[in-house]
C-alpha positions in Angstrom: 97.5 106.2 55.0 99.9 103.4 54.3 100.9 99.8 54.9 101.5 100.3 58.5 98.1 101.5 59.1 96.7 98.4 57.5 98.3 96.6 60.7 97.2 99.2 63.0 93.8 98.6 61.5 94.0 94.7 62.0 95.3 95.2 65.5 91.9 96.8 66.4 89.9 94.0 64.9 88.3 91.4 67.2 88.5 88.4 65.0 91.3 86.6 63.6 92.2 87.9 60.2 94.7 87.4 57.5 95.3 90.1 54.9 97.0 89.1 51.4 98.6 91.8 49.1 100.5 91.3 46.0 103.6 93.1 45.1 103.6 94.9 47.0 90.2 107.4 54.7 78.6 121.5 56.5 79.2 122.3 59.9 76.3 124.1 61.4 76.8 126.9 63.8 78.0 126.4 67.3 76.6 123.1 67.9 79.3 121.4 65.6 76.8 119.2 63.8 77.9 118.0 60.2 75.7 116.4 57.5 77.9 114.1 55.2 76.5 114.2 51.7 79.6 113.2 50.2 79.7 109.7 48.2 82.7 108.4 49.9 81.6 110.0 53.2 84.8 111.4 53.9 83.4 113.6 56.5 82.0 111.2 58.7 83.7 109.3 61.4 84.5 105.4 60.9 82.4 103.0 63.1 86.0 102.0 64.9 86.6 105.7 65.7 83.0 106.3 67.2 83.2 103.0 69.2 86.4 104.2 70.4 85.2 107.7 71.5 82.2 106.2 73.1 84.2 103.8 75.3 86.5 106.7 76.8 85.5 106.5 80.8 84.7 109.4 82.7 87.8 110.6 84.9 91.2 109.1 84.2 90.5 108.1 80.5 89.2 111.8 79.6 91.3 113.2 76.9 92.8 116.9 76.6 93.8 117.8 72.9 96.1 121.0 72.7 96.6 122.2 69.2 99.0 124.8 68.2 97.9 125.5 64.6 96.3 128.7 65.5 97.3 132.3 64.1 97.8 134.3 61.1 99.2 132.1 58.3 98.5 130.9 54.7 95.0 129.8 53.6 95.8 126.2 53.1 97.0 125.9 56.8 93.8 127.6 57.9 91.8 124.8 55.9 93.9 122.3 58.0 93.1 124.2 61.1 89.4 124.4 60.4 89.4 120.6 59.8 91.0 119.9 63.0 88.6 121.9 64.9 85.7 120.4 63.2 86.9 116.7 64.0 87.4 117.7 67.5 84.0 118.9 67.7 82.8 115.7 66.4 85.0 114.0 68.6 83.6 115.7 71.9 80.1 115.1 70.9 80.7 111.4 70.2 82.6 110.9 73.6 79.8 112.6 75.4 82.3 115.6 76.5 85.0 113.4 77.5 87.3 114.7 74.6 88.2 118.4 75.5 90.4 120.6 73.2 92.0 123.9 73.1 94.0 125.8 70.2 97.0 127.9 71.2 98.6 130.5 69.1 102.5 130.1 69.8 103.0 133.8 68.6 100.3 135.3 70.4 102.5 137.3 72.8 104.3 139.3 70.1 107.4 139.0 72.1 110.2 137.2 70.2 111.9 136.0 73.3 108.8 134.4 74.7 107.9 132.8 71.3 111.3 131.3 71.2 111.2 129.8 74.6 107.7 128.4 73.8 108.9 126.8 70.5 111.8 125.3 72.1 109.6 123.8 74.5 107.3 122.1 72.1 110.3 120.9 70.2 111.8 119.4 73.2 108.2 117.7 73.7 108.5 116.1 70.4 106.6 118.6 67.9 108.1 119.9 64.9 107.1 123.1 63.0 106.9 124.0 59.2 108.6 126.6 57.9 106.5 128.9 55.6 107.8 131.7 53.1 105.5 134.4 52.6 105.7 138.2 50.9 105.8 141.3 53.1 106.3 144.6 51.6 107.9 143.1 48.6 110.3 141.2 51.0 110.3 137.4 51.4 110.0 136.5 54.9 109.5 133.4 56.8 107.1 132.0 59.4 107.1 129.2 61.8 103.8 127.2 61.6 103.3 124.4 64.2 100.7 121.8 62.5 100.9 119.9 65.5 99.1 118.9 68.8 99.5 117.4 72.2 97.1 114.6 73.4 97.0 114.0 76.9 95.5 110.8 78.1 95.6 109.5 81.7 98.2 112.2 82.4 100.7 111.0 79.6 101.2 113.4 76.7 101.3 111.8 73.3 102.7 114.1 70.6 100.7 114.5 67.1 102.2 115.7 64.0 99.5 116.6 61.3 102.2 117.1 58.6 104.7 114.2 58.1 105.3 114.2 54.5 109.2 113.2 53.5 108.7 114.1 50.0 109.0 117.1 48.0 105.3 117.5 47.3 103.7 120.8 46.5 102.4 122.4 49.9 98.8 122.2 48.6 99.2 118.2 48.1 100.7 117.9 51.5 98.2 119.9 53.3 95.3 118.1 51.5 96.8 114.8 52.6 97.1 115.9 56.0 93.3 117.1 56.0 92.4 113.6 54.8 94.2 111.9 57.8 92.9 114.2 60.7 90.6 111.5 62.2 93.1 108.6 61.7 96.0 110.9 63.2 94.0 112.1 66.3 92.4 108.7 66.9 95.7 107.0 66.8 97.0 109.2 69.5 93.9 108.5 71.6 94.0 104.8 71.1 97.6 104.9 72.3 96.7 106.5 75.6 93.7 104.3 76.2 95.3 100.7 75.9 96.9 98.8 78.4 99.9 97.5 76.7 101.6 97.9 73.1 100.8 95.2 70.6 103.7 93.0 69.5 104.2 92.6 65.7 106.5 89.9 64.4 108.5 90.3 61.0 109.3 87.1 59.6 113.0 86.3 58.6 114.3 83.7 56.5 112.8 82.1 53.3 114.1 85.2 51.4 111.8 87.5 53.2 112.8 91.1 53.1 115.8 92.0 55.3 115.9 94.4 58.2 117.7 96.9 56.2 114.8 96.8 53.6 112.0 97.4 56.0 113.7 99.7 58.3 111.2 102.6 57.3 108.4 100.3 57.6 109.7 98.8 60.9 110.5 102.3 62.4 107.0 103.6 61.7 105.3 100.5 63.2 107.6 100.9 66.3 105.7 104.2 67.1 102.8 102.4 68.3 104.1 98.7 68.7 106.8 96.5 69.7 108.6 95.0 66.6 110.6 91.8 66.7 112.0 89.6 64.1 111.0 86.0 64.1 112.6 83.0 62.6 110.6 80.0 62.0 113.3 77.0 61.6 110.4 74.5 62.4 110.3 75.2 66.1 106.7 74.8 67.3 107.5 77.7 69.9 108.4 80.0 67.2 104.8 81.8 67.0 102.8 80.3 69.8 103.3 79.4 73.2 101.8 77.3 76.1 100.4 79.0 78.9 99.3 77.3 82.1 95.7 77.1 82.3 94.9 77.8 78.7 93.7 74.6 76.8 95.1 76.1 73.4 98.5 77.5 72.6 98.4 81.0 72.8 100.0 83.5 69.8 103.2 85.2 70.7 102.4 88.2 68.4 99.3 90.3 67.8 100.0 90.3 64.2 103.0 88.4 61.9 104.2 90.2 58.9 105.5 87.9 55.9 107.0 90.3 53.5 108.3 89.3 50.2 109.4 85.5 50.5 111.2 84.2 47.6 112.0 80.6 48.7 109.8 77.6 49.5 108.2 76.8 53.0 108.6 73.5 54.5 105.4 71.7 55.3 106.4 72.0 58.7 106.9 75.8 58.5 103.4 75.9 56.7 101.9 74.0 59.8 103.3 76.5 62.1 101.8 79.5 60.1 98.5 77.7 60.1 98.3 76.9 63.6 99.3 80.4 64.4 96.3 81.5 62.5 93.9 79.0 64.1 95.1 79.9 67.6 94.0 83.6 67.0 96.9 85.2 65.2 96.7 87.8 62.5 98.9 87.8 59.3 99.9 90.4 56.7 101.4 88.6 53.4 103.1 90.9 51.0 104.0 88.7 48.1 105.1 88.7 44.5 103.9 85.7 42.6 105.9 86.4 39.8 109.8 87.1 39.5 110.7 90.2 37.8 114.3 90.8 37.0 114.9 94.7 37.3 118.6 94.3 36.3 117.7 92.6 32.9 115.2 95.5 32.1 117.9 98.0 32.9 120.6 96.3 31.0 118.9 94.5 28.2 115.6 96.6 28.0 113.2 93.8 28.9 113.0 90.6 31.1 110.4 87.8 31.4 108.4 87.6 34.5 108.1 84.1 35.6 105.9 82.3 38.2 107.5 82.1 41.7 106.4 79.1 43.6 107.3 79.1 47.4 104.6 76.6 48.4 102.0 78.7 50.1 99.6 79.4 47.2 97.5 76.3 48.3 97.7 77.4 52.0 96.2 80.9 51.0 93.6 79.4 48.5 92.5 77.2 51.4 91.9 80.5 53.5 90.1 82.3 50.8 92.5 84.1 48.4 93.7 82.9 45.3 97.1 84.4 44.1 97.0 84.6 40.0 100.0 84.1 38.5 99.5 87.3 36.3 100.7 90.6 35.8 98.4 93.8 35.8 98.8 96.7 33.5 96.9 99.8 34.3 96.2 103.0 32.5 96.0 104.6 35.9 99.8 104.1 36.5 102.8 105.8 38.0 105.2 107.6 35.6 108.8 106.6 34.6 111.6 108.7 33.2 113.1 107.2 30.1 115.5 108.3 27.3 113.1 109.2 24.3 116.1 109.3 21.8 118.9 111.6 20.7 118.9 115.2 21.3 122.1 116.6 20.2 124.8 115.3 22.4 122.3 115.0 25.4 120.1 112.3 26.7 116.5 113.2 25.8 115.0 112.3 29.1 111.0 112.3 29.2 108.3 111.1 31.5 106.1 108.3 30.2 103.2 106.2 31.7 104.4 103.0 33.2 101.7 100.6 33.1 103.5 98.0 35.2 103.1 100.5 38.0 99.3 100.7 39.1 98.2 103.3 41.4 95.4 101.3 43.0 92.4 102.9 44.7 90.4 101.9 47.8 86.8 101.3 48.4 86.1 103.7 50.9 82.9 101.9 52.1 84.5 98.6 52.2 86.3 98.5 55.5 87.6 100.9 57.8 90.9 100.3 57.1 90.3 102.2 53.6 88.8 105.1 55.1 90.7 108.3 53.7 93.5 106.0 52.1 95.5 107.7 49.6 96.0 105.8 46.1 98.8 103.3 46.6 101.4 102.6 44.0 102.3 99.0 43.0 105.3 97.7 41.2 104.7 94.5 38.7 101.6 93.5 40.7 99.5 90.5 40.1 95.8 90.1 41.0 94.0 88.3 43.8 90.5 86.7 43.9 88.6 86.0 46.8 87.4 82.2 46.6 85.9 79.5 48.8 83.5 81.8 50.3 81.7 80.0 53.4 79.8 80.8 56.3 81.5 82.6 59.1 84.1 84.1 56.4 84.0 87.7 55.1 86.3 88.7 52.2 86.9 92.3 51.6 88.8 93.6 48.3 90.8 96.6 49.8 92.4 97.9 46.8 91.7 97.6 43.1 93.2 98.6 39.9 91.1 101.2 37.7 88.7 99.6 35.2 91.2 100.5 32.4 93.5 97.7 33.4 94.7 94.4 31.6 96.1 91.0 33.1 98.5 89.0 31.3 99.3 85.4 32.5 102.9 84.3 33.2 105.4 84.3 31.4 105.0 88.1 30.8 107.5 90.1 28.8 108.4 93.3 30.8 110.0 96.0 28.8 110.3 99.6 28.1 108.3 99.2 24.9 105.3 99.1 26.9 105.2 103.0 27.0 104.3 103.0 23.4 101.1 101.5 24.2 98.2 103.9 23.2 95.4 104.7 25.9 92.9 103.0 23.7 94.7 99.8 24.3 92.9 99.8 27.7 89.6 100.5 26.8 88.3 96.9 27.5 84.8 97.9 28.5 85.7 96.4 32.2 83.2 97.9 34.9 85.7 97.3 37.7 89.4 96.7 38.3 91.3 93.8 39.5 91.6 93.1 43.1 95.2 94.0 44.5 94.7 93.7 48.3 92.3 91.4 50.2 91.1 91.2 53.8 90.0 87.9 55.1 88.2 87.8 58.5 86.2 85.2 60.2 86.8 81.5 61.7 89.2 79.8 59.4 89.4 75.9 58.9 92.9 74.5 59.4 94.7 73.6 56.0 95.9 70.5 57.9 92.5 69.5 59.6 91.7 66.4 57.3 95.4 65.4 57.0 96.9 62.4 58.8 100.3 62.1 60.2 103.0 64.4 60.7 103.4 67.3 58.6 
């Protein structure tokens, strides 16, 4: 699961919510019973999925799932197939039989022409196969495996792809990630079929926010389930909310608003527009870097000084319940980096090192449904967040944290390649928990401008 799934999780919530992230989830016999004894309850359905399944109405809303991962193929794909079957048994039970399913072997006929026609039909419906190599009689052969399904709700087909990795990860890793995401992948398709309209997600432009080219992959993925539009504030009272006849309050124009990577100051009027969007029921996702880190200087001079970036919204977010610390977190649990380790004849000696400035954050599975089966998340030059100002009617949930073996340095912070020389013992601080890197705020918010007089 990735950042897009955070938004989809927020869209399912009933409360106004704002999420701030810095730097950028024993089958017994034929009955399908399952007892989950794992610590993170990864074999249990989330409350959101159970509620969705129980809300399926008899008749038009009933769901048919046709899965094409059936047949004779490598063990890792059989594990995925069995996990899908297990989840579908649970779905059927939770829905009172309103979710029906079938597994289809594309190659069952044994006739190459029939198989080819079937595969072409599936491809035209939006499903994709995986090419698998295997050894037979000492010869390498290839087989098409279809790790996908078609979910039909109210007569409309929704293609589901279980393997969607675009990276060259080992097959075992890809398949395990797909297994972890089966509930979300199936549940997302069913929700698409049940809802009456597509959510509208606004992407804020201006204030130095990431340009459309920089968010293309993110927005393209969101566009599969939502309508995505660019938004300019420009001090316009109609930018985020609109007056609807018969409604006493202005209504949000978007189900969620994404503020991604702003680097220039917000005027008080624009802050007021954001504040009133939240007060009127909007949801916001903030992706922010409280420190400025010049990557070009690291490449050319081997170091840079990360300094505070003040864009005028720290007080706004603090009022809502999140303090963005002007620091940088280093974590022993981090992504690697390729660096030149010194001369090796007339060649560069490129080796992998631990890049402590790139924490690989972990979720707390029981913290919130958004975190269910969430894979580790790679951050770069991240700062920590503290939930603050707890008050009645408000909930603050830490979604992502560093490992306990992490350190935080206040700005200005020297960022350079020499950090790879730190020994692992440097991070043995005795901490029992990591630094929060992503926090979800939910509940009834008070306006930042409630006690202010005059025009903002």
